[in-house]
Backbone as a ProteinNet text record, in pm:
[ID]
protein_1_A
[PRIMARY]
GINAEYGKQWYQRRVRGGNNINPTKSVRDLGILLSDDCSWTPHVMKTSSEARRMAAWALRAFKDRSVNTMLTLYKSLVRCKLEYCSPLWSPYLIGDIQALESVQRQFTRRIEGMAHLDYWERLKKLRLMSLQRRRERYTIIQMWKSYVGASPNSTNTRFYHHERLGIRAEVPSLYIGAQKSISNKYFNSFGVRAARLWNTLPREVNTAETLDRFKVLLGRWLDQYPDNPPVKGYRTQNGNSILDWVLVIRVKGDV
[TERTIARY]
81.9	0	86.3	20.8	91.3	74	184.1	178.7	153.9	27.4	-9.3	60.6	90.5	150.8	289.4	364.7	502.6	525.8	420.4	430.5	522.2	533.5	619.2	541.1	592	519.3	557.2	455.5	475.8	459.4	542	532.4	512	421.8	401.8	493.4	564.5	659.9	605.9	618.2	578.2	704.3	708.5	826.2	792.6	895.1	878.1	773.1	687.4	581.5	448.8	449.3	325.4	287.4	372.7	342.9	380.2	307.5	333.3	401.2	491.8	549.7	481.9	398.9	321	397.2	371.6	438.6	391.5	478.2	444.1	512.6	457.2	513.8	638.6	653.6	772	799.9	924.6	964.6	1069.2	1066.2	1160.9	1273.6	1395.6	1513	1613.6	1640.7	1734.7	1699	1568.7	1524.1	1509.2	1545.1	1535.7	1417.1	1334.3	1216.8	1254.3	1249.8	1284.4	1156.9	1150.9	1032.8	1047.6	934.3	940.4	977.6	970	1008	1145.6	1221.2	1357.2	1356.8	1248.5	1239.4	1260.1	1326.1	1347.3	1243.5	1148	1048.3	969.9	921.1	850.7	936.5	1064.6	1153.5	1176	1192.8	1211.9	1090.8	971.8	850.2	836.8	866.9	860.9	963.6	1084	1191.7	1162	1117.6	1088.3	971.1	872.6	758	800.3	885.1	933.3	1016.5	1098.1	1182.1	1096.4	990.4	900.8	833.2	792.3	728.5	826	951.4	1052.3	1081.1	1087	1110.7	997	873.3	757.2	761.3	799	810.1	915.8	1032.3	1141.1	1099.7	1027	983.8	877.1	797.8	699.2	764.7	865.1	926	1025.5	1087.5	1189.7	1145.9	1145.7	1102.8	1218.7	1339.7	1457.9	1481.4	1487.5	1508.7	1645.9	1736.8	1871.6	1942.4	2042.4	2113.5	2173.1	2246.1	2313.9	2215.4	2108.3	2009.5	1939.4	1897.4	1822.9	1908.4	2034	2120.5	2153.1	2168.7	2192.5	2073.5	1953.1	1832.9	1821.6	1845.8	1832	1932.2	2057.6	2162	2148.4	2104	2098.4	1967.4	1857.8	1727.8	1666.2	1689.3	1618.5	1705.7	1821.6	1903.1	1946.5	1969.5	2011.5	1906	1778.5	1671.6	1671.5	1718.6	1720.5	1841.5	1938.7	2064.9	2103	2021.5	2054.9	2074	2191.6	2223.6	2201.4	2217.6	2184.9	2269.9	2395	2466.6	2394.4	2323.3	2251	2132.5	2049.8	1923.4	1923.2	2035.6	2043.1	1962.8	1858.3	1767.9	1826.3	1778.4	1817.6	1698.9	1576.9	1458.1	1442.9	1416.4	1407.1	1301.8	1187.6	1082.5	1126.9	1204.1	1255	1356.8	1444.6	1545.1	1476.4	1375.5	1302.5	1228.6	1172.7	1099.1	1189.6	1311	1406.2	1456.5	1487.8	1543.4	1441.6	1313.5	1210.6	1209.2	1251.2	1255.8	1359.2	1478.9	1583.7	1545.6	1483.2	1441.4	1342.7	1242.3	1140.5	1197	1284.7	1339.7	1430.1	1516.9	1609.8	1536.7	1420.8	1342.9	1295	1283.5	1236	1346.9	1469	1581.6	1578.9	1609.8	1607.3	1694.1	1635.8	1709.8	1726.5	1659.2	1677.9	1556.1	1441.8	1317.7	1320.1	1394.7	1396.1	1490.5	1572.3	1667.9	1606.6	1644	1598.7	1682.2	1640.4	1703.4	1851.3	1889.3	2030.7	2113.5	2059.2	2130	2141.8	2037	2042	2150.2	2164.8	2269	2407.5	2432.5	2562.2	2578.2	2472.4	2477.3	2500	2436.7	2446.1	2561.8	2629.3	2741.9	2697	2584.6	2530	2542.5	2565.2	2556	2411	2371.8	2242.1	2246.5	2130.5	2124.9	2173.2	2145.7	2192.1	2344.1	2410.7	2556.3	2614.4	2550.9	2598.4	2588.3	2483.2	2471.1	2583	2617.2	2727.4	2860	2874.1	2995.9	3006.5	2896.5	2897.6	2931.3	2878.7	2905.3	3053.4	3115.2	3258	3340.9	3302.8	3374.1	3362	3243.5	3224.5	3315.4	3334.8	3425.4	3568.6	3611.1	3746.3	3762.8	3660.9	3666.9	3674.6	3602.2	3607.8	3745	3804.4	3935.7	4044.2	4042.5	4147.5	4115	3995.8	3958.7	3897.9	3858	3797	3651.3	3591	3455.5	3448	3352.9	3343.9	3318.8	3382.7	3359.9	3247.7	3125.2	3010.3	2975.8	3007.8	2977.5	3093.5	3198.7	3317	3374	3376.5	3434.1	3583.4	3628.6	3771.3	3840.3	3939.6	4020.1	4153.2	4204.4	4334.3	4406.9	4537.5	4618.9	4646.9	4618.8	4648.8	4762.7	4865.3	4985.6	4955.1	4862.8	4833.6	4715.3	4613.4	4489.1	4478.8	4572.8	4570.1	4486.7	4411.4	4330.8	4198.6	4169.6	4047.3	3961.8	3832.2	3739.4	3682.3	3672.6	3617.2	3464.9	3405.5	3260.3	3197.7	3107.7	3043	2965.8	2968.9	2899.4	2766.3	2680.1	2549.4	2528.5	2457.9	2427.5	2361.6	2415.5	2373.1	2226.8	2172.1	2034	1932.5	1974.5	1883.8	1775.3	1657.3	1548.7	1588.1	1532.1	1567.7	1534.9	1418.4	1379.9	1479.4	1533	1631.9	1765.7	1807	1937.1	1940.7	1828.2	1823.8	1848.8	1783.5	1801.7	1943	1994.1	2127.9	2234.7	2228.3	2330.8	2321.7	2208.9	2196.1	2203	2241.2	2263	2394.3	2413	2532.6	2660.4	2666.6	2790.6	2837.1	2743.7	2778.4	2796.1	2698	2702.2	2825.1	2855.5	2969.1	3101.2	3114.9	3238.4	3255.5	3147.1	3154.8	3189.6	3128.7	3160.8	3307.5	3354.2	3492.9	3588.7	3556.4	3646	3651.4	3568.1	3578	3687.7	3734.3	3831.4	3969.1	4036.6	4173.7	4269.6	4386	4485.6	4518.4	4529.5	4569.6	4465.1	4341.3	4235.5	4225.4	4217.6	4191.4	4310.3	4425	4541.4	4568.8	4478.3	4495.7	4503.6	4592.8	4619.8	4541.1	4483.8	4403.7	4264.8	4168.1	4030.3	4015.8	4078.7	4068.4	4125.6	4240	4301.9	4215.4	4159.8	4073.4	3951.7	3889.7	3771.4	3804.7	3920.4	3961.2	3980.4	4055.1	4081.2	3953.4	3867.3	3740.8	3654.3	3648.9	3570	3618.1	3748.4	3804.1	3772.2	3779.4	3751.5	3604.9	3515.1	3371.1	3332.9	3405	3372.2	3386.2	3460.3	3480.5	3360.2	3266.5	3151.5	3026.8	2943.5	2816.4	2730.4	2648.1	2558.3	2416.8	2350.5	2216.3	2121.9	2073.4	1990.8	1857.6	1800.7	1670	1559.9	1489.7	1375.6	1264	1141.6	1026.9	1030.2	1007.5	1005.2	1138.2	1245.5	1378.1	1422.8	1486	1540.5	1687.1	1723.3	1859.1	1933.5	2064.5	2148	2161.5	2160.8	2172.7	2115.4	2140.3	2086.6	2158.3	2265.8	2345.6	2433.3	2434.4	2526.4	2669.8	2762.6	2904	2937	2872.5	2894.8	2857.4	2749.4	2706.7	2805.2	2845.9	2932.7	3072.9	3123	3255	3252.1	3142.7	3128.9	3123.2	3050.4	3041.6	3179.6	3254.2	3388.4	3479.7	3470.2	3555.2	3522	3392.8	3350.9	3401.3	3386.2	3435.1	3585	3654.5	3799.7	3844	3756.9	3791.6	3758.1	3671.7	3630.1	3743.8
-118.4	0	124.7	240.3	367.8	436.5	482.5	564.9	707.3	751.7	882.4	997.3	977.3	1085.8	1119	1020.6	1045.3	1018.9	973.3	957.9	847.7	741	631.9	501.2	400.4	276	178.8	113.1	7.9	-128.4	-223.7	-357.7	-456.4	-552.9	-660.3	-775.2	-828.4	-935.1	-1067.3	-1171.6	-1305	-1386	-1445.9	-1522.1	-1670.5	-1750.6	-1895.4	-1935.3	-2027.4	-2069.4	-2003.2	-1911.5	-1847.5	-1725.1	-1684.4	-1565.4	-1437.3	-1331.9	-1202.5	-1106.4	-1024	-913.4	-787.2	-729.5	-613.6	-483.5	-382.9	-253.2	-186.6	-106.6	-33.7	101.7	196.9	331.4	342.3	253.6	259.8	121.7	101.5	-23.5	7.2	-66.9	-43.7	-145.7	-97.6	-184.5	-140.3	-227.3	-198	-67.7	-45	71.6	197.9	192.6	310.1	293.1	396.2	392	444.1	356	391.1	420.2	534.1	576.4	546.1	520.5	486.4	604.2	726.8	844.7	898.1	816.3	853	973.4	992.4	1101.2	1044.7	1123.8	1081.7	1142.7	1215.9	1281.6	1183.6	1070.3	976.4	927.3	901.5	857.7	969.6	1091.7	1206.2	1224.6	1215.1	1232.3	1122.4	998.7	887.3	903.9	942.2	958.7	1070.7	1184.4	1297.6	1265.7	1191.3	1152.9	1060.5	962.2	870.5	944.3	1039.3	1115.6	1204.3	1262.4	1345.2	1261.6	1142	1055.6	1020	992.3	961.2	1083	1200.4	1323.7	1348.8	1327.1	1347.8	1251.2	1127.1	1029.4	1071	1115.8	1156.2	1275	1369	1486.8	1451.5	1348.9	1304.5	1225.7	1145.7	1055.9	1126.2	1233.1	1303.3	1448.1	1493.3	1629.2	1728.1	1677.2	1764	1829.1	1961.7	2034.5	2100.3	2057.4	2114.3	2079.4	2159.4	2141.5	2002.2	1957.5	1827.5	1713	1713.5	1605.9	1605.9	1723.1	1731.4	1694.7	1739	1704.8	1555.9	1497.6	1353.6	1275.6	1316.3	1251.8	1268.6	1389.4	1417.8	1339.6	1342.4	1276.3	1123.9	1068.2	922.5	862.1	938.3	882.2	938.8	1064.9	1132	1150.5	1209.3	1244.1	1122.3	1012.2	891.1	844.9	869.7	832.5	921.8	1042.8	1138.9	1122.7	1041.5	1036.8	898	799.2	663.5	658.8	620.1	604.8	734.3	848.8	977	1014.7	970.5	1006.3	958.6	847.4	794.3	881.4	918	985.1	1134.4	1193	1333.4	1419.8	1489.1	1561.3	1692.8	1735	1864.4	1959.5	1905.9	1990	2066.3	2196.1	2280.3	2227.7	2182.3	2130.7	2010.5	1922	1803.7	1843.5	1936.5	1983.6	2047.2	2127.4	2193.5	2094.1	1988.9	1888.9	1820.4	1787.6	1724.7	1823.4	1943.3	2044.6	2085.5	2077.7	2119.2	2032.4	1907.2	1819.3	1871.2	1902.1	1955.6	2094.4	2172.9	2307.9	2304.1	2218	2209.1	2151.9	2053.1	1991.9	2089.3	2158.5	2250.7	2368.6	2401.4	2510.3	2475.2	2345.4	2302.4	2298.5	2320.2	2319.5	2444.9	2427.6	2538.7	2655.4	2775.6	2895.4	2917.3	2837.7	2846.6	2900.3	2907.8	2942	3081.5	3174.1	3312	3330.6	3232.2	3241.6	3185	3242.3	3180.7	3055.5	2977.4	2846.4	2857.5	2950.4	2964.5	3000.2	3086.4	3124.3	3005.9	2923.4	2805.6	2708.2	2692.8	2603.2	2648	2777.8	2830.2	2814.5	2847.5	2840.7	2698.5	2603.4	2463.2	2390.8	2460.8	2403.3	2280.6	2297.6	2192.8	2233.4	2136	2159	2140.6	2207.5	2177.2	2033.8	1972.4	1836.9	1836.7	1944.1	1957.8	1954.2	2029.8	2033.7	1898.2	1833.1	1701.7	1599	1607	1511.6	1531.8	1656.3	1680.6	1634.4	1652.4	1603.6	1451.2	1380.7	1234.4	1193.9	1266.7	1235.1	1248.2	1354.6	1375.3	1266.8	1228.8	1121.8	990.1	964.7	843.2	843.2	959.1	968.7	936.9	986.1	955.4	804.9	740.7	596	521.8	570.7	507.7	523.9	641	668.2	577.7	560.4	480.8	331.9	294.7	153.4	101.2	191.4	149.3	107.5	145.9	102.1	89.1	10.6	-10.8	119.6	131.1	245.2	206.5	204.3	150.6	232.1	360.2	445.4	450.6	374.6	371.6	510.9	590.9	724.9	715.3	791.8	792	905.6	871.4	970.1	987.5	1109.6	1135.7	1242.6	1249.1	1343.5	1468.8	1583.4	1712.6	1775.8	1822	1871.4	1982.8	2071.2	2185.1	2160.5	2088.5	2073.7	1943.6	1853.5	1728.1	1622.3	1544.6	1435.8	1490.9	1463.7	1511.8	1393.2	1420	1317.7	1362.1	1269.7	1301.2	1306.7	1418.5	1435	1371.7	1274	1210.5	1312.1	1294.5	1386.6	1326.3	1410.2	1368.5	1426.7	1350.9	1396.8	1534.7	1628.6	1768	1788	1697.3	1711.7	1644.2	1596.4	1525.6	1618.2	1562.5	1641.4	1702	1819.3	1889.5	1807.5	1739.6	1659.6	1547.8	1492.8	1386.3	1443.3	1555	1613	1659.5	1713	1756.3	1639.2	1528.2	1410	1354.9	1356.4	1303.5	1385.4	1517	1602.2	1607.5	1562.5	1556.2	1413.7	1320.2	1182.5	1174.9	1067.2	1055.5	1066.5	996.2	993.4	1130.5	1215.4	1349.1	1445.8	1446.1	1538.7	1514.7	1388.7	1355.7	1399.7	1378.9	1419.7	1571.1	1644.1	1790.8	1840.3	1780.8	1819.6	1790	1673	1635.3	1736	1781.7	1871.1	2011.9	2040.9	2170.5	2169.9	2051.4	2041.3	2091.6	2162.3	2204.2	2085.9	2100.4	1993.3	1940.8	2031.3	1986.9	1898.9	1904.7	1819.3	1689.3	1696.8	1574.3	1478.4	1521.1	1430.9	1370.1	1390	1330.3	1178.9	1117.5	975	884.6	938	856	917.8	834.3	882.2	984.1	956.9	1050.8	1187	1187.4	1311.9	1382.8	1305.5	1363.6	1431.1	1367.1	1423.8	1553.8	1558.3	1679.9	1794.7	1768.2	1872.9	1915.2	1819.4	1850.3	1938	1905.2	1985.3	2128.9	2147.5	2283.1	2359.2	2290.2	2355.9	2393.8	2306.6	2335.2	2451.2	2465.9	2570.3	2711.6	2726.9	2862	2911.3	2821.4	2858.3	2874.3	2974.3	2989.7	2864.4	2838.4	2723.4	2772.2	2824.1	2879.5	2801.5	2687.9	2601.7	2665.9	2627.8	2682.4	2630.6	2720.9	2687.1	2785.8	2742.7	2827.6	2954.2	3068.6	3195.7	3266.3	3202.8	3261.8	3295.4	3408	3445	3405.8	3321.9	3271.4	3335.8	3346.6	3405	3309.7	3179.4	3076.5	2945.7	2835.9	2707.4	2646.1	2709.9	2668.2	2546.5	2493	2384	2436.3	2351.4	2387.7	2434.9	2374.2	2415.7	2561.7	2605	2745.5	2838.1	2802.5	2890.8	2901.5	2792.8	2798	2895.4	2893.1	2985.3	3129.7	3155.1	3290.5	3341.1	3256.1	3295.7	3324.1	3242	3261.4	3391.7	3422.9	3546.7	3666.1	3662.2	3772.7	3790	3675.6	3682.6	3743.2	3733.8	3787.2	3935	3984.9	4124.7	4218.1
0	0	0	-3.6	-4.2	130.5	189	308.7	263.3	272	217.2	288.5	417.4	495.3	445.8	405.1	365.9	216.4	147.2	3.2	-42	35.1	-7.7	-3.1	-70.7	-83.5	27.6	78.9	178.3	111	151.2	97.6	211.9	187	283.9	244.9	343.6	316.7	369.2	286.8	329.2	359.8	475.8	517.4	519.9	541.8	543.2	647.3	611.6	701.9	670.7	572.2	532.3	612.9	707.7	787.9	713.3	742.9	679.8	776.8	724.5	800.8	751.2	834.5	794	816.9	734.2	754.1	881.4	942.8	1064.3	1061.9	1133.1	1133.5	1219.3	1314.8	1400.8	1458.1	1495.5	1558.4	1663.7	1772.6	1881.2	1873.3	1876	1868.3	1974	2070.1	2178.5	2250.6	2267.6	2342.4	2260.1	2131.8	2045.1	1951.3	1941.5	1856	1717.4	1620.4	1482.7	1404.7	1338.5	1264.8	1116.8	1050.1	908.3	820.4	872.8	792.8	833.3	904.8	948.5	1043.3	1113.1	1211.2	1350.7	1435	1573.5	1667.2	1613.7	1698.8	1785.9	1733.1	1821	1937.1	1910.3	2017.3	2118.6	2071	2159.3	2250.4	2193	2272	2376.8	2338.4	2432.8	2544.1	2506.1	2603	2702.1	2651.8	2739.6	2831.9	2782.9	2865.2	2978.8	2947.6	3050.7	3155.1	3110.4	3202.8	3292.9	3238.4	3320.2	3428.7	3393.6	3493.2	3604.2	3567.8	3668.9	3755.8	3694.1	3769.7	3867.3	3823.4	3910.6	4028.8	4002.9	4111.6	4212.5	4163.4	4253.1	4338.8	4280	4354.8	4459.2	4432.9	4531.8	4644.9	4608.5	4706.3	4797.7	4749.3	4827.1	4846.8	4969.7	5002.6	5005.7	5019	5025.5	4889.9	4887.6	4762.6	4756.8	4840.4	4840.3	4710.8	4676.9	4549.7	4538.7	4640	4631.9	4614.3	4693.1	4684	4549.2	4504.8	4379.5	4257.8	4257.9	4145	4144.1	4263.1	4270.6	4214.7	4252.9	4201.8	4050.9	4005.1	3863.2	3779.4	3820.6	3741.8	3742.8	3855	3867.2	3816.2	3820.3	3785.3	3658.4	3630.7	3521.3	3397.3	3415.1	3298.2	3218.4	3287.1	3216.5	3115.9	3146.5	3054.3	2930.6	2945.2	2834.8	2744	2786.1	2712.3	2663.1	2687	2643.1	2491.5	2448.7	2306.5	2227.1	2293.1	2229.7	2107.9	2095.5	1970.6	1845.5	1856.7	1740.8	1703.4	1801.8	1771	1803.7	1833	1870.6	1773.4	1820.5	1729.3	1678.8	1564.3	1509.6	1496.7	1506	1500.4	1632	1624.1	1742.7	1840	1788.7	1875	1955.3	1893.5	1963.6	2070	2035.7	2131.5	2251.9	2226.3	2334.1	2422.4	2361.8	2439.6	2541.1	2500.5	2591.5	2695.8	2651	2740.7	2847.1	2813.9	2909.2	3034.6	3022.9	3140.2	3239.8	3190.5	3277.6	3328.3	3242.4	3281.5	3398.3	3390.3	3494.9	3624.6	3613.1	3733.8	3808.8	3736.1	3802.9	3865.9	3814.8	3873.2	4013.7	4043.9	4174.5	4279.2	4237	4330	4416.6	4540.7	4636.7	4589.4	4585.7	4549.3	4400.6	4316.4	4171.5	4096.9	4162.8	4093.3	4031.5	4090.6	4040.9	3922.6	3893.7	3783.6	3656	3540.6	3416.4	3390.6	3291.5	3269.3	3237.9	3152.5	3118.1	3241.2	3326.4	3449.3	3544.7	3550.3	3636.4	3592.1	3461.8	3411.4	3460.7	3452.9	3498	3648.8	3723.4	3868.9	3917.6	3853.9	3894.9	3826.2	3736.9	3661.3	3582.1	3515.5	3430.2	3284.4	3198.1	3054.8	3013.5	2906.6	2847.6	2795.9	2782	2727.2	2582.6	2512	2374	2367.6	2453.6	2455.7	2498.2	2592.9	2637.1	2524	2444.7	2333.7	2231.9	2206.2	2113.2	2172.5	2301.1	2368.8	2355.6	2379.2	2365.1	2222.4	2125.8	1985.3	1954.4	2004.3	1980.4	2048.3	2169	2240.1	2163.3	2107.7	2028.1	1906	1847.1	1733.2	1773.3	1889.8	1936.6	1955.4	2012.6	2034	1900.7	1801.9	1670.2	1607.2	1625.9	1567.6	1626.5	1757.8	1821.6	1823.2	1776.7	1772.9	1901.5	1991.1	2117.3	2098.5	1986.7	1952.5	1800.9	1749.3	1604.6	1528.1	1415.1	1326	1230	1284	1210.1	1086.8	1086.8	971.6	872.4	900.3	812.4	788.2	892.8	882.6	854	757.8	723.3	797.2	876.6	947.9	875.4	879.2	818.3	899.8	882.4	958.9	877.5	939.7	879.2	958.2	886.5	953.6	1053	1019	1105.8	1199.5	1151.6	1226.2	1305	1285.6	1360.1	1290.6	1368.5	1314.4	1262.2	1136.9	1073.8	1030	1013.1	965.2	831.2	740	609.4	620.3	580.9	588.5	464.8	482.3	366.4	283.6	153.3	63.8	20.5	-34.6	-82.6	-221	-304.6	-440.4	-434.2	-508.2	-498.5	-538.1	-616.1	-659.9	-570.5	-454	-363.7	-310.6	-282.5	-227.6	-93.8	-63.9	59.3	182.7	181.5	297	322.5	214.7	227.7	272.7	214.1	248.2	393.6	445.4	585.3	678.9	653.1	737.2	722.5	598.9	574.6	646.5	634	693.2	845.9	900.4	1045.4	1098.2	1010.5	1054.1	1131.5	1204.5	1288.2	1205.9	1094.5	1016.9	971.8	930.4	882.9	998.8	1090.4	1203.9	1291.3	1316.5	1402.8	1340.2	1209.7	1141.6	1145	1125.3	1129.1	1270.1	1371.2	1508.9	1540.2	1498.8	1524.1	1459.6	1342.5	1269.5	1327.5	1426.4	1494.2	1600	1639.8	1748.8	1706.7	1794.9	1765.6	1778.4	1724.1	1722.2	1861.9	1960.5	2093.2	2160.1	2110.4	2165.3	2087.7	1954.6	1877.2	1870.4	1917.9	1917.7	2055.1	2151.1	2283.9	2272.1	2348.4	2330.9	2424.4	2531.9	2622.5	2636.6	2670.2	2681.6	2793.2	2907.7	3019.3	2982	2916.9	2874.9	2771.5	2680.2	2577.8	2640.7	2738.7	2804.1	2877	2941.4	3012.2	2913.5	2806	2707.1	2635.2	2607.4	2542.1	2631.7	2760.9	2853.7	2861.2	2866.9	2871.4	2743.8	2630.9	2503.3	2492.9	2535.7	2530.6	2622.1	2732.5	2830.2	2773.9	2665.9	2611.2	2531.3	2499.9	2418.5	2504.2	2476.7	2549	2532.4	2631.8	2625.8	2654.5	2552.6	2564.5	2474.2	2521.1	2436.3	2400.2	2288.2	2249.3	2341.2	2406.6	2490.6	2461.8	2483.8	2454.2	2539	2474.3	2544.3	2552.2	2501	2504.6	2362.4	2345.4	2215.5	2210.7	2115.6	2106	1990	2004.7	1899.9	1782.1	1812.4	1708.8	1764.4	1697.7	1741.3	1858.8	1906	2022.2	1996.5	1876.3	1845.8	1847.1	1879.3	1870.8	1729.1	1630.2	1491.8	1472.1	1538.3	1528	1597.1	1718.8	1796.8	1737.6	1684	1619.8	1502.3	1426.5	1313.2	1361.4	1472.5	1527.6	1567.9	1636.9	1682.5	1563.9	1460.4	1342.4	1271.4	1259.8	1194.5	1272.1	1404.8	1487.7	1475.6	1461.2	1448.6	1317.9	1215.3	1083.6	1070.9	1163.4	1155.6	1196.3
[MASK]
+++++++++++++++++++++++++++++++++++++++++++++++++++++++++++++++++++++++++++++++++++++++++++++++++++++++++++++++++++++++++++++++++++++++++++++++++++++++++++++++++++++++++++++++++++++++++++++++++++++++++++++++++++++++++++++++++++++++++++++++++++++++++++++++

C-alpha cells in the first residue's frame, strides 16, 4: 500500500511458514524507537515523557530540595533516561530539542534557590551543561573511540592526519540534486554530524592519546563557548550547536 503521509510505498513481506510481516510506522530496537520516515520525533517524545514521569516520582518521594540532593536525584534517575544512546538519535529539530530540554528546565526550577533564575542562568549556577551540549559532547567522544579503535567504526568514517589541524574526519557527501527533505536528514545523521563536530576540534584536543586526557581537554575547550539552548520563550542568537558557535567565533575573528 501507499503511506499517504510520507508519500512512499509500503510492501508486505511473506516469510517462510506463510506468515506475513506487515508494515508499521515505528519499531523499537534496543530501546530506540525507529520511525518509518527517518524522524526521531517519536523517540524524543517517548523519552521525554518517561523522564518526566521519573522526575515526578522523585519529587513526590523526596522532600529535600537542596542542590546536592536534587542534582543527585536528577543525574541518577532522570538524565540517564534522556541520554541513552543519544549520539545515534540526537535531534536537530528545534521542537525536539526543546521537548528534551524542558525536562531539565522544569526539574532545576524546583531546586532550592533556583526558581527566580531563568534556565540559562540556572545552568551556569548549577554548573550543568544543556542536554543539547551534552549530546554533542557524547558524539565527539564516540568519534574519538572510533578513531582509536575502542569502539566499532560503524559508519566507516575515514580519518586522516592534517599537519596543522591534527586528526580530521572526512565528511560524507550527498548527491547535490537530492530532495531537501532527504538532504536535511542526511546532513543531520550521525555519520555526517559527528564528522563535522569532530572537525571543529583544535589539534591539541583531537590528538589526545588517552580517553581521560581527551575528556579533560574537550571539557576545557567546550567551556569557552556559550551554552544557551533553544527553549520556549527565550530568544537565542543561534541554534546553540558547537557548529554554530565555532562559526560565530571565526567570523568575529575575521572582523
